[in-house]
C-alpha positions, 0 to 999 in steps of 0.5 A: 494469467497469474495475478500481479499487484500491478494489474489494477494500476495498469488497468486504470492507465489503460482506461485513460489511454482508451479514452484518448484513443476514442477521442481521436477516432471520434474526431476522425484524425490519424495519429500522425495528424494529432501529433502535428496538431499537438506539436509532438512526434507520432511515436509519442501519440502511440505511447500515450494511446497504448498506455506505455507513457502516462500523459501529463495534464498538458498532454491531455489538454493538447490532445482534447483541443486537437480533437475539438473536445476541450471540455473533456480535459478536466475530467480526463486529467482527474481520471489520469491522476487517479490512475497514477495514484494507484502505483506510487514509488516510495522514493517519489512519495517520501522524497521530502521525508517520511513524516508526511507519508505517516500523516497522509494516512490519517484520513483513510484510517479515520474513515475505515471501520474494519482493518485487515492486515497481513504482514510476513516480516514486520510488526504492523505499523499500528502495533509498533512502538516508538523505538521499533518504528524509529529503527525501521523508518531510519532503515527505509530512509537509508535504503531510499536515499531520502532525508532521515526524519525517522524520529519525527516520522515515528512520533507521527506513526504512534500518533496515528496508531492511537486509532486502535483505542477509538470506538468504531474501528476493528483490527484483524491482523495476521503475522508470520512467527518470523516477525517476532525474531527479525530484530529492528533496533537494539535489544531494548527496542525489540524487547519493548516491541514484543512486550507491547504485542502482549498488551495490545493483542489483548485489546477488545478491538484487536485480533492478533493472529500468528502463523507458527513457523512449524505449521504443517501443510500450509494452505497458502504460502507467505504473501506480500505485506498488504492492508485491506480497508473495509472491503473496497481498498487493498494497499500492497507494499512492495520494496519500491512502491505502494500499489492501491487495488480497487478492482472488485475481482482483485480485492476479492482475491486478497480477501480470500487470501487473508481468510486462508492466512487467518485460518492458519494462525493461532490466537489468545494464549497460544499466540502469547506463548509464541511471543513469550518464547521470542522474548526469552530468545533475546536473552 
């Protein structure tokens, strides 16, 4: 079966559904009987047991009470919330603005020693300048139809990015060469962003690789934007949602893909030459 970034989130939902199903089976009652005790229709029981509908905390409390297992409700509610956090729609995450989203990553960043980031179309957030970030975040707000607090969100992103200057963290980033030519913001914003890449790419804690467009016989095609935090968590950014991957077999696949992409990139003087060429093209 081909890999899908949705699979970890769906597997977590299915584990919750299986626990609910097991509780009903252990109680010796049918789906119809459980529906009557919970005060809903039998089709809802089926949807919950087959992970087609995520249960609310109230659904879980009723289910556990109907099965004589009320003491298991808190643990199941926590497990369900964790499952739902693995797939989060951007519109739901940023409905009150984008700044809060930037702030929500601070704790994870502080706890991570090794960052691996692959980006096919954008300068990674940790390397963005204020003008570039503001243009990007404003475009996101417009696309998602949420309040445009791009100025505050960009400031929060830059504050968060100061971690690249703190000891105890390493950053390995790989981008496609096309990232250097996808202009976000005006001429000055893009020129400042490319110039910043020349500076930040020289930091001891940062390894910035660029996969040239002219690379022949690629061993791996361009992938979706993803971040690997140490070896245990992968965050995949889709157009509509963020998917958190924690299943070892899947994080291993992303680590393998990252190494393939990293091996195709150029570094040091060769990477700086690509950036300088992009700066020259702005004129």
